[in-house]
KELO-97751 format. One record per residue (C-alpha): residue number from 1; residue in one letter; x, y, z. Coordinates in Angstrom, 1 decimal, padded with zeros to 4 digits. Each point is the difference from the previous one (the first is absolute). Example, Ala and Ser with C-alpha at 12.3 -4.5 7.8 and 13.67 -1.06 7.14 Angstrom:
1 / A / 012.3 / -004.5 / 007.8 $
2 / S / 001.4 / 003.4 / -000.7 $
END
This chain:
1 / M / -015.0 / 032.5 / -010.0 $
2 / K / 002.1 / -003.1 / 000.6 $
3 / I / 002.9 / 000.4 / 002.5 $
4 / L / 002.9 / -002.3 / 000.9 $
5 / L / 001.1 / 000.5 / 003.5 $
6 / I / 003.5 / -001.4 / 000.7 $
7 / D / 001.2 / 000.0 / 003.6 $
8 / D / 001.4 / -002.7 / 002.3 $
9 / E / -001.6 / 001.4 / 003.1 $
10 / R / -003.3 / -001.9 / -000.2 $
11 / R / -001.9 / 001.9 / 002.7 $
12 / L / 000.8 / 003.3 / -001.7 $
13 / S / -000.8 / -001.4 / -003.4 $
14 / D / -003.3 / -001.4 / 001.2 $
15 / S / -000.9 / 003.4 / 001.5 $
16 / I / 000.8 / 001.9 / -003.2 $
17 / K / -001.9 / -002.6 / -002.1 $
18 / E / -003.1 / 000.3 / 002.3 $
19 / F / 000.0 / 003.8 / -000.4 $
20 / L / 000.5 / -000.1 / -003.7 $
21 / E / -002.8 / -002.6 / -000.5 $
22 / S / -002.3 / 002.2 / 002.1 $
23 / Q / 000.6 / 002.7 / -002.6 $
24 / E / -001.0 / -002.5 / -002.7 $
25 / Y / 003.5 / -000.9 / -001.4 $
26 / T / 000.9 / -003.5 / -000.9 $
27 / V / 003.2 / -001.0 / 001.9 $
28 / D / 002.4 / -002.9 / -000.5 $
29 / Q / 002.8 / -000.6 / 002.5 $
30 / A / 003.5 / -001.4 / -000.3 $
31 / F / 002.2 / -000.6 / 003.1 $
32 / D / 003.4 / -000.8 / -001.6 $
33 / F / 002.1 / 000.8 / -003.0 $
34 / N / -000.8 / -003.1 / -002.1 $
35 / D / -003.7 / 000.2 / 000.5 $
36 / A / 000.0 / 003.7 / -000.7 $
37 / L / 002.1 / -000.3 / -003.2 $
38 / M / -002.3 / -002.8 / -001.3 $
39 / K / -003.2 / 002.0 / 000.6 $
40 / A / 001.5 / 003.3 / -001.4 $
41 / S / 001.0 / -001.8 / -003.2 $
42 / V / -003.1 / -002.2 / -000.5 $
43 / Y / -002.9 / 002.3 / 001.0 $
44 / D / -000.9 / 003.6 / -001.1 $
45 / Y / -000.1 / 002.4 / 002.9 $
46 / N / -000.9 / 003.7 / -000.1 $
47 / C / 002.2 / 000.7 / 003.0 $
48 / I / 002.6 / -001.9 / 002.0 $
49 / L / 000.8 / 001.0 / 003.6 $
50 / L / 003.5 / -001.3 / 000.6 $
51 / D / 002.1 / -000.6 / 003.1 $
52 / L / 003.7 / 000.2 / -001.0 $
53 / M / 001.4 / -002.4 / 002.6 $
54 / L / -001.5 / -003.5 / -000.7 $
55 / P / 000.9 / -003.5 / 000.9 $
56 / G / 001.9 / -001.5 / -002.9 $
57 / G / 000.8 / 003.2 / -001.9 $
58 / N / -000.2 / 003.7 / -000.4 $
59 / G / -003.3 / 001.8 / -000.9 $
60 / L / 001.9 / 002.2 / -002.4 $
61 / D / 000.7 / -003.0 / -002.2 $
62 / I / -003.8 / -000.6 / -000.3 $
63 / L / -000.4 / 003.6 / -000.9 $
64 / R / 002.4 / -000.3 / -003.0 $
END
């Protein structure tokens, strides 16, 4: 399963990524609105873990 993890808190995001990878998931990260929007529109993910408050925009706009 390929997961996109979107969160501007890098330590928290890295911790979640490390755990998910230990469970054999593939995890990509995005730390701001523009990077998250680009990755969500270009790549095919099975799941997106999304922070709503992001630098540069609202996570709900990515969800749409």
